[in-house]
C-alpha positions in Angstrom: -76.9 -65.6 101.4 -77.9 -68.0 104.1 -74.2 -68.6 104.9 -73.5 -64.9 105.1 -76.6 -64.4 107.3 -75.4 -67.0 109.8 -71.8 -66.0 109.9 -70.6 -64.7 113.3 -67.2 -63.0 113.4 -65.4 -60.1 115.1 -65.1 -58.6 111.6 -68.5 -59.2 110.0 -67.7 -57.5 106.8 -64.7 -59.7 106.0 -66.8 -62.6 104.6 -68.7 -60.2 102.4 -65.4 -58.6 101.2 -63.9 -62.0 100.3 -67.1 -63.1 98.6 -67.2 -60.0 96.4 -63.5 -60.4 95.5 -64.1 -64.0 94.5 -67.2 -63.1 92.6 -65.5 -60.3 90.7 -62.2 -62.3 90.2 -60.1 -59.6 91.9 -56.8 -60.3 93.6 -56.2 -58.3 96.8 -54.0 -55.4 95.9 -54.6 -55.8 92.2 -54.6 -52.6 90.1 -58.0 -51.9 88.6 -57.7 -51.2 84.8 -60.3 -50.1 82.4 -60.5 -53.7 81.1 -60.9 -54.9 84.7 -63.7 -52.3 85.3 -65.6 -53.6 82.3 -65.2 -57.2 83.6 -66.4 -56.1 87.0 -69.4 -54.3 85.5 -70.3 -57.4 83.5 -70.1 -59.7 86.5 -72.1 -57.3 88.7 -74.8 -57.1 86.1 -74.9 -60.9 85.9 -75.1 -61.2 89.7 -77.9 -58.6 89.7 -79.9 -60.6 87.1 -79.4 -63.8 89.1 -80.5 -62.2 92.3 -83.5 -60.7 90.6 -84.4 -64.1 89.2 -84.2 -65.6 92.7 -86.5 -62.9 94.1 -89.1 -63.5 91.3 -89.0 -67.2 91.9 -89.7 -66.7 95.6 -92.5 -64.3 94.9 -94.1 -66.7 92.3 -93.9 -69.5 94.9 -95.7 -67.4 97.4 -98.4 -66.4 94.9 -98.9 -70.1 93.9 -99.3 -71.3 97.5 -101.5 -68.4 98.6 -103.7 -69.1 95.5 -104.1 -72.7 96.8 -104.9 -71.6 100.3 -107.7 -69.3 99.1 -109.0 -71.5 96.3 -108.1 -68.9 93.6 -109.0 -70.2 90.1 -105.5 -69.1 88.9 -102.2 -67.6 90.1 -103.0 -64.3 88.4 -102.7 -61.4 90.7 -106.3 -60.3 90.0 -107.8 -63.7 90.7 -105.8 -64.2 94.0 -106.9 -60.7 95.1 -110.5 -61.4 94.3 -110.4 -64.8 96.0 -109.0 -63.2 99.2 -111.6 -60.4 99.1 -114.4 -62.9 98.7 -113.2 -64.9 101.6 -112.9 -61.8 103.8 -116.1 -60.2 102.8 -118.5 -63.2 102.4 -117.1 -65.8 104.7 -116.2 -64.0 107.9 -118.4 -62.6 110.6 -117.9 -59.2 112.2 -116.2 -60.9 115.1 -113.7 -62.6 112.8 -113.0 -59.4 110.9 -112.4 -57.4 114.2 -108.6 -57.5 114.7 -109.2 -56.4 118.4 -111.4 -59.4 119.1 -109.7 -61.4 121.9 -109.9 -64.8 120.1 -107.2 -63.7 117.6 -103.6 -64.9 118.0 -100.2 -64.0 116.5 -101.0 -65.8 113.3 -104.6 -64.5 112.7 -104.4 -60.9 113.8 -101.8 -59.8 111.2 -103.9 -61.6 108.6 -107.0 -59.6 109.5 -105.1 -56.3 109.8 -103.5 -56.6 106.4 -106.2 -58.2 104.3 -108.8 -55.7 105.4 -109.3 -53.1 102.6 -106.9 -55.1 100.3 -105.8 -52.9 97.4 -102.5 -54.2 96.0 -102.0 -58.0 96.3 -98.3 -57.9 95.7 -97.6 -55.1 98.1 -99.6 -56.9 100.7 -98.1 -60.4 100.2 -94.5 -59.3 99.6 -94.2 -56.3 102.0 -97.0 -55.5 104.5 -98.0 -59.0 105.6 -94.6 -60.6 106.0 -93.4 -57.5 107.8 -96.5 -57.8 110.2 -95.4 -61.3 110.9 -91.9 -60.1 111.9 -90.2 -61.6 108.8 -89.5 -58.3 107.0 -90.3 -57.6 103.3 -89.6 -60.5 101.0 -87.0 -58.6 99.1 -85.0 -58.2 102.3 -84.9 -61.9 103.1 -81.4 -63.3 103.5 -82.7 -66.9 103.9 -85.6 -69.0 102.5 -88.5 -68.1 104.7 -91.3 -69.1 102.3 -92.3 -72.2 104.3 -92.5 -70.3 107.6 -94.4 -67.4 106.0 -97.0 -69.7 104.3 -97.5 -71.7 107.4 -98.3 -68.5 109.3 -100.9 -67.6 106.7 -102.4 -71.2 106.8 -102.5 -71.2 110.6 -104.0 -67.7 110.8 -106.8 -68.6 108.3 -107.6 -71.8 110.1 -107.6 -70.1 113.5 -110.0 -67.5 112.2 -112.4 -70.0 110.7 -112.4 -72.5 113.6 -112.0 -70.5 116.8 -114.1 -67.4 116.5 -117.2 -67.1 118.8 -120.2 -68.6 117.0 -123.3 -66.6 115.9 -126.4 -68.5 114.9 -126.5 -69.2 111.2 -129.3 -67.8 109.1 -131.7 -70.2 107.6 -133.7 -69.0 104.6 -136.6 -70.6 102.9 -138.5 -69.6 99.7 -142.1 -69.9 98.5 -142.8 -69.7 94.8 -139.2 -70.1 93.7 -138.8 -71.7 90.3 -135.1 -72.6 90.6 -132.0 -71.7 92.4 -128.3 -71.4 91.3 -126.0 -70.4 94.1 -127.4 -67.2 95.7 -129.6 -66.5 92.6 -133.2 -67.4 93.1 -135.5 -67.4 90.0 -139.3 -66.9 90.3 -142.3 -65.4 88.5 -144.3 -62.5 89.7 -143.8 -62.7 93.4 -141.3 -64.4 95.8 -141.9 -65.0 99.5 -138.8 -65.2 101.7 -138.7 -66.4 105.4 -135.5 -66.0 107.5 -134.8 -67.4 110.9 -131.7 -67.9 113.1 -131.0 -71.6 113.4 -130.4 -71.4 117.1 -133.4 -69.1 117.6 -131.2 -66.4 119.1 -130.4 -62.9 117.9 -132.2 -60.4 115.7 -132.2 -60.3 111.9 -131.7 -57.2 109.8 -132.2 -57.0 106.0 -131.9 -54.6 103.1 -133.5 -55.1 99.7 -131.3 -52.6 97.7 -128.0 -54.4 98.0 -126.8 -52.2 100.9 -124.8 -53.6 103.9 -127.3 -54.6 106.6 -124.6 -54.3 109.3 -124.4 -50.6 108.5 -126.8 -48.7 110.8 -126.8 -45.8 108.3 -128.2 -48.0 105.6 -132.0 -48.3 104.9 -132.0 -51.6 106.8 -135.1 -53.1 108.4 -135.6 -55.5 111.2 -137.1 -58.8 110.3 -139.8 -59.7 112.9 -140.2 -63.4 114.0 -142.4 -65.2 111.5 -142.4 -62.2 109.1 -142.5 -63.1 105.4 -140.7 -60.8 102.9 -142.6 -60.4 99.7 -140.3 -59.5 96.7 -141.4 -58.3 93.3 -139.0 -57.5 90.4 -135.3 -58.1 90.4 -133.8 -57.2 93.8 -130.7 -57.8 95.8 -131.5 -58.7 99.4 -128.9 -59.0 102.2 -129.8 -60.5 105.6 -127.7 -60.9 108.7 -128.0 -62.2 112.3 -126.8 -60.0 115.1 -126.4 -61.3 118.7 -127.3 -59.4 121.9 -123.7 -58.0 122.1 -124.0 -56.4 118.7 -121.8 -59.0 116.9 -122.9 -59.7 113.3 -122.8 -63.1 111.6 -122.2 -63.9 108.0 -124.2 -61.8 105.5 -126.5 -63.8 103.3 -127.0 -62.3 99.9 -130.0 -63.3 97.7 -130.3 -62.3 94.1 -134.0 -62.4 93.5 -134.6 -62.6 89.7 -138.2 -62.3 88.3 -138.1 -64.3 85.1 -141.1 -62.3 83.8 -139.2 -59.1 83.9 -137.4 -60.0 80.7 -140.8 -59.5 78.9 -141.0 -55.9 80.1 -140.7 -53.1 77.6 -138.3 -50.4 78.6 -137.4 -47.2 76.8 -133.8 -46.1 76.8 -132.9 -43.5 79.5 -131.3 -41.3 76.8 -133.9 -40.1 74.3 -133.0 -40.1 70.6 -134.1 -37.9 67.7 -136.4 -39.4 65.2 -138.0 -42.8 65.4 -137.3 -44.7 68.7 -136.6 -48.4 68.3 -137.2 -50.7 71.3 -136.4 -54.4 71.4 -138.2 -56.8 73.7 -138.7 -60.5 74.2 -142.0 -61.8 72.9 -144.0 -63.4 75.7 -144.8 -67.1 75.6 -147.6 -67.3 78.1 -150.3 -65.1 79.8 -148.1 -64.0 82.6 -145.4 -62.8 80.2 -148.1 -61.2 78.0 -149.4 -59.2 80.9 -146.0 -57.8 81.7 -145.4 -56.8 78.1 -148.8 -55.1 77.7 -148.7 -53.3 81.1 -145.2 -52.1 80.6 -146.1 -50.8 77.1 -149.1 -48.9 78.6 -146.9 -47.5 81.3 -144.3 -46.2 78.8 -147.1 -44.6 76.6 -148.7 -42.8 79.5 -145.3 -41.7 81.0 -144.3 -40.3 77.6 -147.5 -38.4 77.3 -148.5 -40.2 74.1 -151.9 -41.0 75.7 -153.6 -40.4 79.1 -155.4 -43.0 81.2 -158.8 -42.2 79.8 -157.6 -42.3 76.2 -155.8 -45.6 76.9 -158.9 -47.2 78.3 -160.9 -46.1 75.2 -158.2 -47.3 72.9 -157.9 -50.7 74.6 -161.6 -51.2 74.4 -161.7 -50.5 70.7 -158.7 -52.7 70.0 -160.3 -55.6 71.9 -163.6 -55.0 70.1 -161.8 -55.1 66.7 -160.0 -58.3 67.6 -163.2 -60.0 68.6 -164.9 -59.1 65.3 -161.9 -60.4 63.3 
């Protein structure tokens, strides 16, 4: 294919014609019989299978190299797509994601344009992205362009990561945290969070319901200098720094997990006929016991089994009986 692509002649179809005659074992001027037609059909099918095999090999090579670039755990389509989405969503600032930002070049801009709202990894990598780079869809290549294509992706990714205008990083500290694994912070009862921009510049917005803090339509709040966020229960917080030009930095996500919540008694949302069975984890300390007892009382009053006054009277009697025992 490379030879054909590079051939220059006054009769450009001649090389193709002679190639096909050789491939199909046809002598110019030869009469085509039924037997010859069967032979031609067989050889064309074989050629089609070979060509298809070459295309699949090229596509697999692209997937393998892209998986390495984005640190995908495997070469499976779903893993590569998720790795690229994670890089785009969690690693880039609003400036880096903006294809119109003046820092972008011919390698980085197509990458941002085609990886935004990624839906089908194969369509993007084999059609949309190479076409955006001026290489045409992979299936239309007449020469091996894998190295050129992959280098454009590498250079584009590196340019995005190293040359974008900087926004002060967010520094987060915790009070009363028991442990931390990645962005998961474990605590008991109450967690206090403080966030500041490392360079002291820009404002900080946050949400505590998992919403995007860069979205002005979300229920975001502005974090005042020195303000401490007090968290109770299991919450997903997202914080982001925004500069005076309205450019957002990288969103920091915090999964605040109250380890005492596992002792909470919860009824199923869907009610059942007959006896209702509820499973819960038996508490090992006073803090856990308080959660279990309080949640039981809440469920009893919400269900209308007892009211507050009856609950107080019942609790007093139970404590009295336990004391006598």
